C-alpha positions in Angstrom: 26.1 -12.5 33.2 27.8 -14.2 36.1 30.4 -12.4 38.0 33.3 -14.5 39.2 32.8 -13.2 42.7 29.3 -14.7 42.7 30.7 -18.1 41.7 33.7 -18.4 43.9 34.1 -17.7 47.6 36.3 -14.6 47.7 38.5 -13.4 50.5 39.0 -9.7 50.4 41.9 -8.3 52.4 41.9 -4.6 53.3 45.6 -3.8 53.6 45.0 -0.5 55.3 43.1 -1.9 58.3 44.2 -5.5 58.1 40.6 -6.5 58.0 39.6 -9.8 56.5 36.2 -10.1 54.9 34.9 -13.3 53.6 32.5 -12.8 50.7 30.0 -15.6 50.2 28.2 -16.2 47.0 24.9 -14.4 47.0 23.0 -17.1 45.2 20.3 -17.5 47.9 19.8 -13.8 48.3 19.8 -13.3 44.6 17.3 -16.0 44.1 15.0 -14.5 46.7 15.3 -11.0 45.3 14.4 -12.3 41.8 11.5 -14.3 43.3 10.3 -11.2 45.0 10.4 -9.2 41.8 8.4 -11.6 39.7 6.3 -13.5 42.3 3.3 -11.1 42.0 3.4 -11.2 38.2 3.3 -15.0 38.3 0.5 -15.0 40.9 -1.4 -12.6 38.6 -0.9 -14.9 35.6 -1.9 -17.9 37.7 -5.1 -16.2 38.8 -5.9 -15.3 35.2 -5.3 -18.8 33.7 -5.5 -21.4 36.4 -8.5 -22.7 38.4 -9.1 -20.7 41.6 -8.2 -23.6 43.9 -4.9 -24.1 42.0 -3.7 -20.5 41.9 -4.5 -19.9 45.5 -1.8 -22.5 46.3 0.7 -20.2 44.7 0.3 -17.6 47.4 1.6 -19.9 50.1 4.2 -21.7 47.9 7.9 -21.3 48.3 9.9 -19.6 45.6 11.3 -22.9 44.3 7.8 -24.3 44.0 6.5 -21.3 42.1 9.5 -21.4 39.8 8.9 -25.1 39.1 5.2 -24.6 38.5 5.7 -21.6 36.2 8.3 -23.4 34.2 5.8 -26.3 33.7 3.2 -23.7 32.6 5.8 -22.4 30.0 5.5 -25.7 28.2 1.9 -25.0 27.4 3.0 -22.7 24.5 4.2 -25.8 22.7 2.0 -28.6 24.0 -1.3 -26.8 23.8 -0.7 -24.4 20.9 -2.9 -26.4 18.4 -5.5 -27.5 20.9 -6.3 -24.4 22.9 -5.2 -20.9 21.9 -5.9 -19.5 25.3 -3.6 -22.1 26.9 -0.9 -21.2 24.4 -1.3 -17.6 25.3 -1.0 -18.5 29.0 2.2 -20.4 28.2 3.6 -17.3 26.4 2.8 -15.1 29.5 4.5 -17.5 31.9 7.4 -17.8 29.5 7.8 -14.1 29.3 7.9 -13.7 33.1 10.2 -16.6 33.6 12.7 -15.2 31.0 12.9 -12.0 33.1 13.3 -14.1 36.3 16.2 -16.1 34.7 17.8 -12.9 33.4 17.6 -11.4 36.9 19.3 -14.5 38.4 22.1 -14.3 35.8 22.9 -10.7 36.3 
């Protein structure tokens, strides 16, 4: 759940020392922390389900790229479910990891 301090820029005034501290939203740090937690899991899923030349790109990709690609892979659980059970399973794996990533970002 979002904390109001994460949404708004907050100025904290320490009355004892007259010290002003500007608190910036931690969105970028939070995004990178969550990416760091789940990047290896996504790379592992990519290595299991994607062609070798494709999943190797994940190792040098930015967090935003990996997130976008993983979200696209999530759709396989609906699109491929009747055509290829393995691809549906891959979509389920990506979906599970991405749900944890989104939960991490929303904490």
